[in-house]
C-alpha positions in Angstrom: 34.8 -80.8 -100.9 33.7 -80.2 -104.6 32.3 -83.9 -104.8 30.4 -82.8 -101.2 28.7 -79.5 -102.5 28.1 -81.5 -106.1 26.5 -84.2 -104.7 25.0 -82.8 -101.4 24.1 -79.1 -101.8 21.1 -79.2 -99.7 23.1 -80.6 -96.6 25.9 -78.8 -96.8 23.7 -75.8 -97.0 21.7 -76.2 -93.7 24.7 -77.7 -92.0 26.1 -73.8 -92.8 22.7 -72.4 -91.6 22.4 -74.8 -88.1 26.2 -73.5 -87.6 25.5 -69.9 -87.8 22.7 -70.2 -85.6 24.0 -71.8 -82.8 26.5 -69.2 -83.4 24.1 -66.8 -82.7 22.9 -68.3 -80.2 25.5 -68.5 -78.2 26.3 -64.7 -78.4 22.8 -64.0 -78.1 22.2 -66.2 -74.7 25.2 -66.6 -73.2 26.4 -62.7 -73.6 26.2 -62.0 -70.0 28.8 -64.9 -69.4 30.5 -63.5 -72.3 31.0 -60.3 -70.7 31.6 -61.8 -66.8 34.8 -63.8 -68.9 35.9 -60.5 -70.6 35.6 -58.6 -67.3 37.0 -61.2 -65.5 40.1 -61.4 -68.1 40.9 -57.7 -67.8 41.2 -58.2 -64.3 43.9 -61.1 -64.5 45.7 -58.8 -67.1 46.5 -56.4 -64.6 46.9 -58.4 -62.0 49.5 -60.4 -63.8 51.0 -56.7 -65.0 51.4 -56.0 -61.2 52.6 -59.7 -60.3 55.6 -58.9 -62.8 55.6 -55.5 -61.3 56.9 -57.2 -58.0 58.2 -60.1 -59.7 61.1 -57.3 -61.5 61.6 -55.1 -57.7 62.8 -58.8 -56.2 64.9 -59.1 -59.3 66.4 -55.7 -59.2 67.2 -56.3 -55.3 68.9 -59.7 -55.7 71.2 -57.5 -58.5 72.2 -55.1 -56.1 72.2 -57.2 -53.0 74.7 -59.6 -54.9 76.6 -56.9 -56.6 80.2 -58.1 -56.5 80.4 -61.5 -55.1 81.5 -63.9 -56.6 79.2 -67.4 -56.8 76.4 -65.5 -55.5 72.9 -64.9 -54.8 72.6 -63.4 -58.2 74.1 -66.4 -59.7 71.6 -69.2 -58.0 68.7 -66.4 -58.8 69.5 -66.4 -62.1 69.5 -70.3 -61.9 66.5 -70.2 -61.5 64.8 -68.2 -64.2 63.0 -66.5 -62.2 61.1 -64.5 -64.6 60.0 -68.1 -66.8 58.9 -69.4 -63.2 57.1 -66.1 -62.3 54.4 -67.2 -65.2 54.4 -71.3 -64.0 53.4 -70.5 -60.5 51.2 -67.1 -61.5 48.8 -69.8 -63.6 49.1 -72.1 -60.3 48.1 -68.7 -58.7 44.9 -68.0 -61.3 43.9 -72.2 -60.5 43.8 -71.6 -56.6 41.9 -68.5 -56.8 38.8 -70.8 -59.1 39.3 -73.9 -56.7 37.2 -71.6 -54.2 34.1 -70.1 -54.0 34.8 -66.9 -53.3 37.6 -65.2 -50.8 39.7 -67.3 -49.6 39.7 -68.0 -46.1 42.7 -67.3 -43.6 43.6 -70.8 -43.4 43.3 -71.4 -47.5 45.3 -68.3 -47.7 48.2 -69.5 -45.6 47.9 -72.8 -47.5 48.2 -71.1 -50.8 50.6 -69.4 -49.9 52.7 -71.9 -49.1 51.7 -74.1 -51.8 52.5 -70.9 -54.0 56.1 -71.3 -52.2 56.3 -75.0 -52.8 55.6 -74.8 -56.5 58.0 -71.9 -57.1 60.6 -74.0 -55.4 59.9 -77.2 -57.9 59.8 -75.0 -60.7 63.1 -73.3 -60.1 64.9 -77.0 -59.4 63.6 -77.8 -63.3 64.9 -74.3 -64.4 68.0 -75.3 -63.2 68.6 -78.3 -64.2 67.2 -77.4 -67.6 70.6 -75.2 -67.3 72.5 -78.0 -66.0 71.4 -80.4 -68.9 71.6 -77.5 -71.6 74.8 -76.0 -71.3 76.3 -76.9 -74.1 73.6 -75.5 -76.0 73.7 -72.4 -73.7 76.9 -71.3 -74.4 76.3 -71.4 -78.0 73.5 -68.5 -78.3 73.7 -65.1 -77.3 70.7 -65.2 -75.6 71.9 -67.6 -73.4 75.7 -67.7 -73.2 75.9 -64.8 -70.1 74.0 -68.2 -68.0 75.9 -68.8 -64.8 76.9 -72.0 -65.7 78.1 -71.3 -69.1 80.1 -68.4 -67.7 81.7 -70.6 -64.9 80.3 -69.1 -62.0 78.9 -72.0 -60.5 79.8 -75.8 -61.1 77.6 -78.4 -62.3 78.2 -80.0 -58.9 76.9 -76.3 -57.1 74.0 -76.7 -59.0 72.9 -80.1 -58.8 73.7 -79.7 -55.3 71.2 -76.4 -55.3 68.6 -78.4 -57.2 68.4 -81.1 -54.9 67.8 -79.1 -51.7 65.5 -76.8 -53.3 63.2 -80.2 -54.2 63.6 -81.4 -50.8 62.3 -78.3 -49.2 59.6 -78.3 -51.9 58.5 -81.6 -51.7 58.3 -81.4 -47.8 56.3 -77.8 -48.0 54.0 -79.6 -49.9 53.2 -82.7 -48.2 53.6 -81.1 -44.4 51.5 -78.4 -45.5 49.1 -78.5 -48.8 48.4 -82.4 -50.1 50.4 -85.0 -51.4 48.1 -84.9 -54.7 49.8 -81.3 -55.4 53.2 -82.3 -54.3 53.0 -85.8 -56.6 52.1 -83.9 -59.7 53.9 -80.8 -59.0 57.5 -83.2 -59.5 55.6 -85.1 -62.3 55.5 -81.4 -63.9 59.3 -80.9 -62.6 60.3 -84.5 -64.2 58.2 -83.3 -67.4 60.0 -79.8 -68.0 63.5 -80.8 -66.2 63.9 -84.0 -68.2 60.9 -84.4 -71.1 60.9 -81.0 -72.5 65.1 -80.6 -72.2 
């Protein structure tokens, strides 16, 4: 850097001036786009907050309904890492809305809802497989030592069966009622998280 500054001070000065001018031009001439982006971002944050309130209410409801059950709804629900999956599916939801101009038609809304559920089930499968493969590590960490597989509320075989059922339902929904590309990409994401990431 010092050598460049010494040898080519004019070039570096001119480059700096051009760079600053480009930033000024971007801010001045794209200010309307920046404002729109900021507005949409704030709306997305508000939408996300509402979405997570719903997820938390569902979580609370599942806890109440499954109180006192042995290997019950709550244990399988916990296998799916619902809060993490909610974040994953939220990004898919945003993508769905950005993929169409304006508001969705009734048909698009229905397809989007089916895709939402299919992607949720697939992400839940990945979370369950992740817990199956990480059970030994989860048992050693305070943050994850309560998980159903770790404490013996479900067996590895039950987790595998559960994951298989969720995968089958998810892929059938996506192939039959959304499209093959969505199914393939969702399955690739499942493998990416459950196998490669884990």
